[in-house]
N, C-alpha and C positions, 0 to 999 in steps of 0.2 A: 520900559513896560513890558519888554519881552523877559525880563527877568521875574517880575511879577507874574506874568504869566506860566512860567516855567515852574516856579516854586508851586502855585497853585495845583499845577498839573501832577508835580510830583507829591504834594500832600493828598491829594485826590486818589492816586493809585496806592500810595501807602496807608490809606485807611478806607479803601472801598468795603470793608467787612462790615462800618457801620450800616451803610444802606442796604447791605444783606440784611442784617440784624431788625431793620425799621420794617424792611418790606417783608420778612417773617412775622414780625409782631403783627403787623397790619392783617396778615393773613389771619391770626387767629383772633384778633379783635379790631376790626376796621374802624370803630368809633374812638376808642382809647388804647391805642399799643404803648402806652405808658402802663397800662393795668397789667398788661402780658408781660412787660419787662421787669414789673415789680415782683410778680409772683414766680416768674422763671429765675429771677437773683435769690431770692428769698429760699425756695426749695432748693434749688439747685446748688445752695451753698453747703449743704449737708452731701452733695458730690463733689464740689470741687469745680462746680461749673465756671463761676465767676472768675477763677484762677485762668481756666481756658480761655473764655471768652474777652476779658478785658486785658490779659497779659501776654499767654502763649500766641494765640491767634494774632492780635495787634504787634507783636514782635516780627513774626515770621511773616508778617504781611508787608510792614516797613522794611524789612532787609529784603525780601522779593523786590519791592519797587526800586530798592536801592543798587541793587545787583546790577553790575557793569556801567553803575554810571558815576560820574565823578563827584561825589556829594562829600562836601566838607561837614564837620561836626556831626559824625552821625549818631553818637549817643545822646546828644543834646537834641538834636533834631529827632529821635525816637521819642524822647520823653514829651518833648513838645507836640507831636503828633498825635501821640496818644492820649495826652490829656484834652487837647483842642478837639480830636474826634469825639471823646467822650462827652464834652460839652455841647458841640455840634448835635450829637445824638439825642439828648437830653431836651436840647431847646427846640428841636424839629417834633419830638413827641408831646411837649407841653404847647409848643402852637397847635399841633393836632389836636388835643383836647380842649383847648379855647375855641377852635373853630366850632367843634362839637358840640360845644355848650352853647355857643351862639345859634347855631341850629335849633336845638332844643328848645332853647327861650323863644325863638320865635314859633315855634310849633305850637308850644304852651300858650303864648300871648300874642296871637296874630291880632288882636284887636288893640294892642297896647298895655303896659303894665299897668296904666292908671286904671283904665276900665276893669280891666281884668280883677284887681285889687277890689274895685267898687263893687262888681260882680260876687265875689267871694263873700265880701263884708255883709251884701244882701241876704246872702244864703245862709250866713251865721246868724245873723240876726232873726231870720223867718223862723229857725229851729230852735232858738235860745228863749229864754223867757227874762224879761226885764230890759231896759234902756243902755244899750251899748254905746261906747264910744270908742272908735279906732285909736290907738296909739302911735302904732307903727307896723309896717310889713316889710319882709324881704324875704328872699328867694336864695334856696340852696341849691347850688348847680350838681348836677349829676355826676362829673367826671371831675376828679381832684388826683393831687399827687401826694396825701398823706399815706402813703401804703408803707406797711412794716410789718414786724411778725405779728402783733397784735391785733393789726388790720391789712389783711392780705388783698383785701378788694379796694381797688381805686373808684368803683362802680357805686352809687346810691340811687334810690330814687328822687327824682328832683321834687322839691318839698316849697309850696309859699306858705311861710308862716305868718301869723298876724296876732298881735299883741293887742289885747281890748281890756277896757276898763266896765265892769258891770256899774254902772249908776244907780242901782238901787241897793247897793252894799253900802254899809255905814263906814267901814275901815277901806278907805282907798288903796292903802298899801297891801291888804290882804284881796283886794277885788280886781287886782290884775290877773287875766287868765291870757293862756295861749291857744290858739286856733290853728291845726295845720291841713294843708291838702297834701296828698302824695298823687304823684301824676305818673304815668307809664312813658319813659324818654322817647320811646319809638313810634308811638301813635299820639300822644299828647293827651290821653284821656283821663280823667278822674278817676283813681282806683279805689282811694278810701280816705276818710277825714278823722281827725282826732279834736277832742276840746277837752282840755284839762279841767273844766268847770264841773263837768259830769260826773 
């Protein structure tokens, strides 16, 4: 048991930089630190920032933690610590995003998913012409991890999408339409709606 505690203690000392990174990302984006991480990594790659953040600083931190300690297999431990620290940081930011998504969903649908979809479909029916049938409804979360050079933002408006059929159409395959409601993530207010049948 003491060996495990000593190993965890050494790991934490050798990877303290990931928690510093994490709290810096939270300062810039409290709801979705992974978004800040992605932008810093992509933009900073032109300046060599990832090399400093993920190679030089981790090596310096680990060697500083190993200093004056009898540590075996230092090169192997160094690689394992750096890789595991990176995994822990990404996991922490992913969990953070999932919690933020859950909070937003609760804010948008306090009465429950089914009731909100029913109300939105009623709103659609009152504005549309003809007899409509709900096919399916789904929700797009605001915070995601699909961050790359082509899409540098991991934040978008939460969207309720309703696929429906206009029963007054003769060709059922051509009468499938999509209705979307865009919400503000912070307030839960409906911003705008789109209907591809118009």
